[in-house]
N, C-alpha and C positions, 0 to 999 in steps of 0.2 A: 815788981814789974813796972816800968814807966809808963805814965798815961800817954797816950799819943797826942800830937798837937791837934787843936780844933780851930776851925775857921776864926772864931772871934778872938782866940789867943794871937793868932799870927796876924789879924787885921789891927788889933791894939798895938802891936810891936811896929807894923808898917806905919801906923798913923803916928806913933811917936818919933820914928826915924824920919819919914817924908811927910810932914804935916801939909805942905804946899802941894803935893801931888793930888790930882783930881781924884775924887772918889771912885769914879769907874776905873781909873788906872790902878788904884789902890786895891780894889777888889781883884782885878785881874791878876795883879802881882801876887796876892793871897793864894788865888786859885793856882797859879803856876809853881810857887812854892810847895803847896799842897801837893800838887801832881808830881812834881820832881821827886819828893820824899817817898811817894808811893810807888814809883816805878821800881821793880825788884831786880829786872834784868838789865842789862848794859846798853839798851836800845833807848838812848835819849833823844827820841824823835818827838816832834809835835803831836803826832798822832798817838805815840805811847803815853805821852804826859796827858793828853786828853782823855785817852781810856782810862787813866789812874784817878782822874778827879772824880770824887764821889758826889755826884748831883743825879738829880732826875732827868736832867736834859740828855737829848740824844747825843752821840758821839760827833756827829757831823757839826752840830751846833757848837760843841766845846772845842772842836778842832778849829772851826773857823774863828772863834773867840781868841784863842791862843795864837793862832797865826797872824790875825790883825794886831794883836797886842805886840807881839813880838818883830813884826816888820814895821811898827809905827816910827817913824824917824823922829818925832818929838819926844820920844822916850828911849833911852838906852840903858843898859845894865851898869854902864861906867858912870852915869850920872848918879 
């Protein structure tokens, strides 16, 4: 049985691929990736991604974090 990805594993990968990216953006990208991997149904909305993120934070806090990160013009997935 494969071991699931952990936060620090993905963070290490993101830091090796994007070392110039600000630490807060690296962390948000890690949470986004982990949330995307946890969404089981086909509803890829920000709300579903936020629900799938495994932290002690409230859903609203995670939703706002992902919304701000994805709508930030200084960062784009194409970069």
